[in-house]
N, C-alpha and C positions, 0 to 999 in steps of 0.2 A: 509511634504516636503516644502522647501522654496527655493527662489532664483533660481540659475542656475539649481539645480536638478529638480525643478518643471517645468521649461521651457523645460528641456531635456525630461521629461516624457510626457509633452504635445505634443512635436514633435513625440515621440514614439507612443503616442496614435493615432495621425494622420496617421502614417505609418501603424499601425496595422489595423486601420479602412479602409485602402485601400485594406486589405486582407479579413477581416471578417466584419460582420454587426456591426454597432456602439454599439448596445445594448450588444454585446458580448465582449466588452472591458470596464473594470472598473478600474479606478485609486483608490489608497488608499482603497484596499479591506480588510474588516475585515475577517481574515481567520479563526477565531474561529467558524464561521458559516459553514465552509467548511470541517472541520476535525472532526473525530468521538470523539476525546477527548474533544471537546468543550472548548479549551483553546487557548491562543496565540494572537499575535498581527496582524499588518497590513502588506500587501504585497503592494509594490509600484504599481504593475499593475497585473491584472487578465484577461486572455483571454480564450475564449472558441471557438475553431474551430468546424465547422459543417461537414467537410469532410477531406479526406486525402490531397487534394491539398492545402487547407487552412493550415493544420497542417505543411506540408512541407515548405510552404512559410513563416510561422511564425518562424520556426526553422532557416531557411536560413537568415531571417532578423535579428534575435537576435544574431546569430553568426557573421554576417557581422558587426553589430553595437557593437560587443563585450559586450553584456549585459548578466548579469547572469540570468539564468532561471532555473526553476524546473518544470518537467512534473508530474502531479498528476492524479490519478484515482478517487477513491471515498474518499480519505483523511483518510484512516483507519490506516495508518502506519507512519505518520510524524506529527510533530507540528512545529509551528513557535514561536520563542521566543517572549516575551512581548515587546522587542525592535524593532520587526518587521524584515521583509525580504526586502532587497534592491535589488530587481530584479523582474522578471516577473514569475508568476505562470500560466502555461498552463494546462488547465483541459481537459482531454480526457473523455468526458461525455458519460454515457450509452445511453443517448438520441440519440447521433449521431454515436457512435461507438459500436453498440450492435448487429450486424448481426451474425447469426449462419448458417453455411453450414454443411450438414451431408451426408455422403456417407456410406451406409450400405452394408456389405459383409456377407458371410455366418455366421461367428462367430465373426467378428470384425466390428468396426464402426470408420470411419475416420471423425473427427470433425475439422472444421476450424471456429474460432470465432474471432470477432474483439476485440481489447484490452479493450474497455470500458465496456464490459458486466460484470454485477455483478456476483460473484461466486454463490450466492444464486439463481439468475435468471437462470443461466446456469444449475445448479443442478436440478431445477424443470423441465426445458425443457428435460434434459437427462432422467429423471424419466418417463416423458410422452412417450418417445420413447423407453423405456426399454433398455437403455444403461447403462452398469455397469462399475465400475472402477474409478468413480469420487466421490464415497460416502465419502471418507476420507476428501474431500475438501468442502463438502456441507455447513459447518458452518464457513468456513474461510471468514472473512469480506473482503470487497474491490472487486477490479476488477481482471479479468484474467491477464491483463497486469502487475498489481502490484504483483500478485502472482508469475508470471514467473520471474519478476525482482528480487525478493528475494528468489526464490525457496521455496515458502511457503509449509508448510506441517502440518499434524496432524494425530494422531492415526496410525502411522506406514507408512504413505504414503507421498510422496512429488511430486511436479510438475515434477521434472526430471523423475519420473517414467512413465509418460504418454505423455510428450511432444516429438513430432517428429521434428518440426522445428518452427522457430520464424521469422516473417517478421518484419523488423525494418526500421526506418529512421536512416541513419548513420550520422556521424559528418558533412558531406557536405550538409545534407538535402535531400539525395537521398535514395531510397528504396532498400533493399536487403534482402535475405533470409539466415538465419543462421541455420545450422542443430543442432540437440540436442547435438551431439558429440563436436560441436564447442562452445557450450554455457558455458562451464567451470562451470557447476553446482557443488555446494558443499553445505554444511549445511548453509541455509539461505543466499545463495550467488549465483551470476552468473556473467558472464562477463559484463553484462549490468551495473553493479555498478561501473565498472572500465572505460568503454568506453563511457558512456552517450548516447549509442544507445537507441532509443525509440521504444518500442513494439507497432506495429499497428495491428498485428493479430498473432494468435497462431494455429498451427495444432497439434492435438492430436490423439493418437490411443487408442481406448477403446474397451470394449467387449460388445457383445449383451447379454442381461441377462433376468431374470425374473422380471417383474415390481414389484410384491409384495415383493420378496426377497430384491430388491433394496430399496424399501420404508421402510421395516423392519430394514435394516442395518442402514439407515439414521436416523430412529427414535431412535435406540439404541445409536448411536453416539451423537445425539442431547440431549438425556436424560442425558448421561454422562457429556456432556459439561455444560448443565444447572445446574447440581448438583455440579460441581467442579469449575466453572468459574463465575465471577461476571457480568453476561450478562445484568443485569438491570441498570448498571452504565456506563456512558461515559468513554471510555478507548481507548487504541490502541492495545488491545490484549496483548499477552505476551510482557512485556516491555524489558526483557533481553534475550539474546541468551543463549542457554544451554552450560555451560562450559564443556569441555571434562571430562567425568567421573563423572559428577555431574548434578543435577537439580537446576536451579537458584532459583525456588520457595522454594525448601527444604532448601537450604543454607540460604535464607532470613528468613524463618521461624525459623530455628535453631539459627539464630543470634538474635531472639527475636523481629523481626521487623514487624510481621503481625499486622495489625491494627494501625500502627504508622501513624500519620497525620502531614502534614505541611500545614498550612492554610486549604484549603478545598480539598487538595489532600490526598489520603490515600493508604497505602499498603493494598490491599484487605484482609479482614479477612477470605475470602473463599479460596484464592489462593495467596501465597506469591509472585508469579511471575508476578502479575498484579498490576499496579498503576492505581487508579481510580479517577474520578472527582465526589466528593460527591455533587456538585452543587455550582458553583461560584468559582471554583479553577482557579488559573492563571498558565501560563506556568512556571513561577518562582517557584511556589509551587511544581509543578511536578518535575522540575529539581533539586531543593533542596533535595527532597525526593530521587531522583535517586542517588544523590551524597552520601546521608547517607547510602543507601543500598550498594553501591559500597565500601565505606570506611569500613563499619562494616564487611562485608563479607571478605574483604582483611585482615582486622585486626584479625578476629577470625579464618579464614580458609586458608588464603594465596591464595585465588582464586580471579582472576580478572574477574569482570562481565563486559560484553559488551552489550550496548543497541541494541535491535533489531529494534527499531523505529529510524527514521531519524530526526535530529534536524536542522532546518533552522534558520539562523539569528545569531546575536551576543548575547552571554549569558552575 
């Protein structure tokens, strides 16, 4: 940053520090350290609220100042381009937004969780309490807020199957509750992608079950995932959405692209639907490989691939 932009960001830093602790505001943040793909450039500013009041006030400030922003959870479903992101990244951290509340009934269990809790952490807690119905989500990376935002799913289950309501911060920085029927859930989509409402907590209805059966089912799904997905390399999970009537990974494989590399980014040899970082990849490597996959699949099969992960910044 230079000149006026640098002055503007310094002024913004001062205003943000009126809301949160100074150590929770970072200018020129290297975002490759914050995303699961381990690629990408800088964000102009990075801020970590420690409570709901701080989060609401940050959002109000950014909207009043007309500053672009993006709210992240664990960084498992987006990358920033190598040119960087000219805006503010707001992180909803598991450290500050990870509370679980649980009400057990005869056969069911109502769970309310804050948006920052990791899916893996929540899964472990539910196993301890013998709560079933979340097994499909046990290996989904990221936070519950991000999972609801994109209606994440795996092995026949999706978040829309278990969500009752979602508490959000709306466009004015106020809180409100949205029922599941109002969430406009569809394949890897929800109204949140259109409205920019921010998830702060999620209420779900699950079943009481047998702990050993739950653990056994999770173990089976984990084994399947480890056998078929490149879990040992940095990635953002499934890179492409599933086109209607097809599987993205199968199309990419049949186009002869499994194992293809650009720089240090590779179409996984294990699963064609994953682009992985072999170590030292750049966001540009990843995006060039994305374009090759899209072009070749369109050329060979006439099918348009859409990315499941979000790309921030100029390409």
